[in-house]
C-alpha positions, 0 to 999 in steps of 0.5 A: 690432666692433674690426676694424671701427673699426680698418680704418675708421680706415685708410680715413679716413687714406687718404681724408685725413679723419684724420691719419696716425700720422706726423703724430701722432708729428711733433706730438711732436717739432716745436713748433706755432705758433698765432696769433689776431687778438687775440694774437701767435704762441705756441709750444706747448710739446712734451710730455715723456716722462711726458706722452706715456706718459699721453696717446698711447695713446688718440690714434687711430692704426694699429697700431705698435711705438713707442719714445720716450726722454728720455735717462734713461727709455725707453718701449716702446709696443705701440700699437693703435687707441686703446689701448697696452701700455707698458714702460719702463726707465731702464737696458735695454729692447728691442723687435723685431717682436712683442708681449710676449704671445708671451713669456707677458706681457700677457693682453690681447694674447694673442688678437692673438698667436693671430690673427697666428699663424693668418695665417702670420706665426710664422716672423717672430714666432720670428725676432723673439724670437730677435733680442731674446733674443740682445741680451738675453743680450749685456746680461746678460753685460755686467752680469756683467762690469761687476759683477766690477769694480764689485761695488757698482753698481746696475742703473742704473749698468751701461754699455757702450762705444759700440764694444760697442754697434756690435758688438751691433747688427752681430752676427747675427741682430740684423742679418741678411739682411733688414737694410738700415739700423742706427742708434744715436741718443743722445736726450739729445744729440738726435744720431745717434751711428753709422749703417750702410746696405747697398745689398743686405743686411748678410749680403751685406757680411759675406760680402764679396760685392757688397752695397755699403754705407756707414757714417758714424760722427759723434760718439763717446760713452763710455757708450750 
């Protein structure tokens, strides 16, 4: 029955009878204006991160991995049709292309994990876990280095330079032969701090082949 509701939602979206997840996400970042016969135009305030974490899981959508941040806290949401598993952090959090259940996490998502494995997606999931593990190891090493010079620092005080973060993003397997676009965003400033695009693939660029790409570095930042 859950699958019937899930694919029924897909059909309603395709028929234009229900808004897509893109439309729902736009409502979180673009203010809506209302007008009636008896009042002037008013703008509905945008929800803050706490309201999104509280309210968005029950909004009917297709399944997706979503990341929300206000510059202080970041939330990763594994969104199903009308439910979601959400993780939050003030210092470091990672999301790639697999549910936390594959790491021995939420029991409620384990059946979905088994279903995905049965559909022949295990290679994709293994690669996703490898990428997540790679950047997690880099962060732990950075924390150890930071605490050697700041022994009294808390987890919330550990930081890295923007150049270091760019190196992490471009490093294999975080960037791999499937990568065509990468970006670093600053949610507090509301800016794209760095972006890189590859015409063919990032690995082609690393091998100095014809995979032409461009890099745009807009605003420097001392902390990411």
